[in-house]
Every structure is written in structure tokens, then in C-alpha cells.
C-alpha positions in Angstrom: 5.1 24.9 8.7 5.8 21.1 9.0 4.2 18.9 6.5 2.3 15.8 7.8 2.0 12.7 5.7 0.4 9.4 6.7 -0.1 6.0 5.2 -1.1 2.6 6.5 -0.1 -1.1 6.3 -2.9 -3.6 6.6 -2.8 -7.3 7.0 -5.4 -10.0 7.8 -4.9 -12.8 10.3 -6.0 -16.4 9.9 -9.5 -15.5 11.2 -10.1 -12.9 8.6 -9.7 -9.9 10.9 -7.9 -6.9 9.5 -5.1 -5.3 11.5 -3.7 -1.9 10.6 -0.5 0.0 11.5 -0.4 3.7 10.5 2.8 5.4 9.6 2.8 9.2 10.2 5.5 11.5 9.1 6.2 15.0 10.4 9.3 16.4 8.7 11.9 13.7 9.0 10.3 12.0 12.1 8.2 8.9 11.5 5.9 7.3 14.1 4.2 3.9 13.6 1.1 3.1 15.6 -1.0 -0.1 15.7 -4.8 0.5 15.6 -5.4 -2.9 17.1 -3.3 -2.8 20.3 -2.1 0.8 20.5 1.6 -0.2 20.1 3.8 2.8 19.1 7.4 3.2 17.9 9.5 5.9 16.3 11.1 4.7 13.1 13.6 6.8 11.1 14.3 4.1 8.5 12.0 1.5 6.9 8.8 2.2 9.0 6.7 0.0 6.7 8.9 -3.0 7.2 8.7 -2.5 11.0 4.9 -2.2 10.7 4.7 -5.5 8.8 7.0 -7.2 11.4 4.7 -6.0 14.2 1.6 -7.3 12.5 3.2 -10.7 11.8 4.7 -11.1 15.3 2.0 -9.5 17.5 -1.2 -10.4 15.6 -0.1 -13.3 13.2 -1.5 -11.1 10.5 0.4 -11.9 7.3 -2.2 -11.9 4.5 -1.8 -8.8 2.3 -5.3 -7.6 1.3 -3.8 -6.0 -1.9 -2.4 -9.3 -2.9 -5.4 -11.5 -2.0 -7.3 -13.1 -4.9 -11.1 -12.8 -4.7 -12.7 -16.3 -4.5 -14.9 -17.3 -7.4 
């Protein structure tokens, strides 16, 4: 039985909106899909890098929520 794994890459745009691309893996196949616009692509190598590139180019979403500092 094939194992299914998934993860996501999230970035914020300059208006504070979150955009997410999900990476799904079934065996050796990986598919990346944007929750915002529905864009999909198969990616055998470096799917997370391709996800980040899509977010930056299509949505101008470049702020990493994991790296963001909370305001005081």
C-alpha cells in the first residue's frame, strides 16, 4: 500500500494575507498545489523550493511566518 505524506509552505504577502502551497507525496511522486489559485505541478526534485518560487512570483508572498518576529 502506498504511503501518503504531505506538508505545506506558507508565506505572507505585503498586505498580511497568508498564501499556502501544499506538497503531497505518494511513493516517489510529489505534487505541489497552491491553495490560493489552484495552480498544480508535479515535482520530483526540490518541491519546497518550487513552492516558494510560485508564492514569490504569483502572489508576491515572501515573508516567512516561521521567521517573522512578533511586534512588541
